[in-house]
N, C-alpha and C positions, 0 to 999 in steps of 0.2 A: 503495500501497499504507500510507505513512505517513497519507494524507486518508480514507483508510477505514475501518483494521485502529488502526494504533496511538494517533495523535491523538485518536480521541473517547474511548477510553483515560485515556491523562494528560488530558483536560479532566474529567473523572468527578473530578479531586481538583484541590489547596489547589496555585493557581502557583509559589508560590515551594518545596514543597517536591517539586513534579514537576522543579522547575528542577537541584536538588540530587540528587533520585534519578538523573536522567538524568544528568548528570554523573557520579555512583557508576558506574552501567553503563556511561556509554562507558572512563569509566577503566581499567576488568574489563576486561572485553571487547576495548579494546585491545591487551593483554599477552597474549592469545590469538596464537599463534605461527598471523599468515596473514588477522587480521582488519585491520590498517592495508594490509595490501594490497589486500585487500578492500572496502573501504573507498574507497580510491584508485579502484583498477580502477570502483567504481561512480560514482563522481559528480566525480570530475575531469578534466579536459577540458585533453591535451596540446598548444597549438598553436605554433609562435611567433611565429604573427598575433595571439595573446591577448594578448604581450608588450607591455609600455608604458614608458616613460619620462617620468615624472612628480616634478618639484620635484627632481631630479638622483635618482632611485632608479630601479631598475627592477623592477618586475610583473610576477611570469608571470600574470596575468591579472586583471582591473580590479575584480573581485569582493571584499569584504572584509568580513568580519565587524565588525560597530559595537562600539563601547565598552555596557560595561554586562551583557553574558554573560559576560566571565571577567573580571569585577573583576579577583581575586587572582592572575591567570595562571598558572594551575590545568594548564587545558586547550589552552592554544594550539597543542600540537604536535599534538594528537590532532585540535581542531576543523578543523587546517589539513590534513589528511586526506578532508573532507567539502569538497575542491575548491574556496578561499578563495587567491585571490591573494593576501594580509594579511591580521594579526589585530589587531586593535584592544583592548588591554588598561585596564582599568582601569573606572572615574576613582580615581586613588587620591589620598590624603590624607598629611602628612607624621607622623600617627599614629592606626594604628586604631581604627573606631570604629563602633559596633553599627549605625548611621544607626537609622530614624523606628522609633515604635511598627511591631507586627505586626498586624493581618492590614495590608501595605501593596502587596501588588499584585491585579489586578482585569481576569479577561477580559472582555469585550465581546464576544459573541459574535457578534452582531447585526450588529457595524458592522465583526467581524474587527480587532480593537484591541484594546489595553491601554494600562488607565492604571498607574503604580506613581507611589508617594512613596520610594523607599526612601531615598534623604538620604544618598546617598555609603559607604554599609557597605561597607566595605573590611578588612582586617586591618593596611594604611599600608605605605608606599612600601619600605620594607625585607623584608618579607616578599615584596611581590614579585620583588623585583633579585633573591633565593638561587634561585628560580626558572626566572627569565632566565637568567642566567646554565648553565644547563643546554640554553639553546637551540640547538638547531644547524638552520641555514638558515630559520626562519619568518623573515619579514619581518613584528618588530614596530611596532604604535605606542604612544606612552606616553600615557595619555589622563589630564591629570590637575588634582587642583583643591585649596579649603581646608578644611581642615576645620570644623568648625559652631559650634565652639564658638569660633573666630579669627574678630577683628571686619573688618571689611574694608577698613577704614583698616593693619591688619597683613595684611592676603590678601595679598600680594605674598611676602614672605619665605614663606610658606607654600609656594607655588610653586616657588621659588626649590630651593627644600630638595629638591623632588620633581625638580625638575629636573638639581641635580645628581648626586643619588641613583640618576637612572635612564638618566641621559648613557648613559653606555657600553655599555648590553642597551637599549635602540631604537634604531629605526631615524628615527623622528620624533614629534616629541609635537604634541601637543593640547591648550590650552591651554580647559578645560570654565569657564566663566561662563556659563552660559544654562540650566542645569541648576534648573528650578524648584521643587524637593524640599530645599533647602539655605536657609536663614530670609536675605533680602537678598540672595544670591546676584549677582541679577538687572544688581542696579543696579550691577555692576563693568563691566558694556554700552555704559552713559552712556562717550562718546567721553572725555573727559579722566584717569577714572581704568584706565579699558582699554588708552590709549596709553600710558600712564607702566606701565601693569604689562608690557603685553609689550615695547615699549621696552627696559627693563630686564633684563627673559628677553632679548632679541634679544643687548644689548651683555654679558650672562653666555653669550653661544651663541659670539658673533663673537669673545671674546676665546681661544677655546679654540684648543691649540696645533692645530701643520697638521699635519694625518696624510700622510703616504705609502703609495698606493693602486696596485698594478701600475706599483711603479716611476716614477710622477709624485707629485709632491704637489699635497696638496687642502685646502680649510678645515677646521675639525679643526668646523663649525657645521655641524648639523644643520639642516633639516626644522621648522620651528615653525607649526602651523596653529594657525586659533581656530574656535572650534566656538559658532555662534550657531543663536537661537532662531525658531521659524519667526513670531514676534507680532511682531517689529518692525514698526515703521514702512516708507515708502520714506525719508521723511528719514533716521532712521535706521540704515539699506545704505547710503544714498551717508553716510554719515559714518561705515559699515566698511568702504566702499573707501576714504575718504582714511586711513582709521587704517593695513590690511596695506599702503599704500604705502606711508604718513610712517616706519614702524613696518620695514619692506623682511620680515617675514613670509613665511613663505613660499606661506599658501595661507588656504583656506578650505573650515570643514565647514560643508554646509546641508541640515537643519536637524537641532535638538536636538526633542524633546516639546516637545506646545504644551500652553496654559493652555483654548484654547478648548475650547469643546462642540457645539459649531456640525452640526447637522445630524444631531446621533447620535440613534440608536435605543434602546438597549440599558438598562433598565430600572435600573442601578448609572452613568448615567454619569454622576452626579453627587460619584461621591469625588474628592474632590480629590489633584493630582500631574496629571504628564505626559502626557499621551495620545500614542500611537503605533501605529500600523497606517496602514492605509486612509484612513481619514477626511484623513489629513494627505498626502498622496499631489500633490495636486494643488498642495495650498502649500508644499511643499519644491519644485516642481520650478516655481514662480514666482518663487521667493526666487532658486530656484539662478539663473535664464533672467537674473534682472533682475538682479542681481551679475555676471554674464556680459557681459552688453549691456549696463550703464550703465562698465563696466569696463574695456571695450572688451578684451575676458578677456584683461587685466592678469598675472591669476593664475591658478592651479589651485582649482579645488576638488571637493569629495568632494561625490558624490548621496546621501543617508538621509534617509528618512520616506516610509516606503507603499509600499516596494517589494512587491510582491506576487504581482509575474510579470514573464516576459523582456519585454513592450509596456512595462510601468511602467521598468527599469530603462534600455529605451532612449529612452523620453521623458524621461528623465534627464541621459542624455546627452547627444541630440539639444540639447538645454537646456543645456548650456554644462559639463557635470560632465564632469572628467578620470578617474574613478575611482566605483566607488558602495559602499553596506555597506548591507549586514543586518540587521536584529535582529526586530522583530516580525514580518515576511515568511519570516522563518527556520525560525521557532515554529510559526505559521499551515499556511505550505504546506510544510515539512520539508525538506534537504538536497538533492531534485532542486531544487526552485529554484533554485542555485547552477548546477550544470549545463546545466540552460534555456536562465538567460540569457549565459553563456560560446558557447552556440549561436547564440543568438543573434546578436550580438556576434558569430563568424565568420559567420553568412549576409549578414550587413550589408560583410564585406570584396571 
C-alpha cells in the first residue's frame, strides 16, 4: 500500500516539506485512541528471539532508526511504534543552527537514493533534552556533532557540551565526524585529532559516578560509538580499528553518507552533499566486513547504508554487524520494511 499509493503522492512534493508534513501527520494521528496500538499491531514483531545484548544494552530487536530522521527528538516515541528496536536522535549541536540553505534534499528516484546537504540543522541539544525527559522506555542513541562556526581545534568542547547535556537521557552516544555537509568536519577523522576527541569523551565518560541497577553496582559509563564515512581507505579503516582499541570506545557505526557518485543514473546526481540509499549498499557492507575481519570482531558494529530489503539487512548482519539502522530505505520502502527484516532474522534462528 505504501509503495503503491502513499509514496507516489509524497514524492510529488519537496522532500523537506514532505518530511515535516509526515512528522506532523504521525504526531496528530498518534493522539487518536487506538492508533498507536494499531501501528504496533501492523509493524511490530514481538519475539524474545529477536532480543540482543550489545555493548551492555538490551535491544528488543536489532533494527533501529538512524540519526537524521528525528534530529530534535520530536517523534521518537511515535516512531518506535513502527517496530524499531531503538531510535537514534540528532545530530545535535550545542547551539541550534539553521543548517545549509534550501533546497538541500534531493531524491534520486532512478537510483533509490537521496542526496542531502542539511548541515546539522537542529534546535540545539537543550531543546532535545527537554523532550527526552518525557521518554518512557524507548532505547535512545544520541548522535552529537559540532556547530558550523566552531573551528576544528575547538571542536572537542562542542562534543563535551552535548555529551554532558545528554548523558542522563540517552542510552548510548554516537560521535559524528563523518558528515560531508559541515565544512572541514571530516578532517576530524584523521588519526591524531580523532584519538584526542574520543579519548577526552571517554575519560569524561569513565569518570561518571557508579550507578546501582537491580541491586548491583555498575560503571556509570555509557557506550560511545564512532560513526565513520564509507569513503575511508583501507589504511584509514585500520587506523579506526587502532583508535577504537586505544580509546576503548564501545564500537563503530558504518557508515554515514558518501560523497561518491559512481554508477548513478539520475539526472540530479551532481548535487553536492551526502548520498544515501541503494548505491551505498555494497560499500557499507564492505566496510563492515573489513572492520569485523581485520579487528577479529573486537568491537560491535552498527550497520547502516543502503538497506532496502530484508536481504540487505541479513547481508550486513552476516558481514559482522551486531545491529542495523534504516534511513533512506525506510523512506523508499515504508514501515513494513522493519517487520520484514525482523521476520527474516527470525527465519534464520
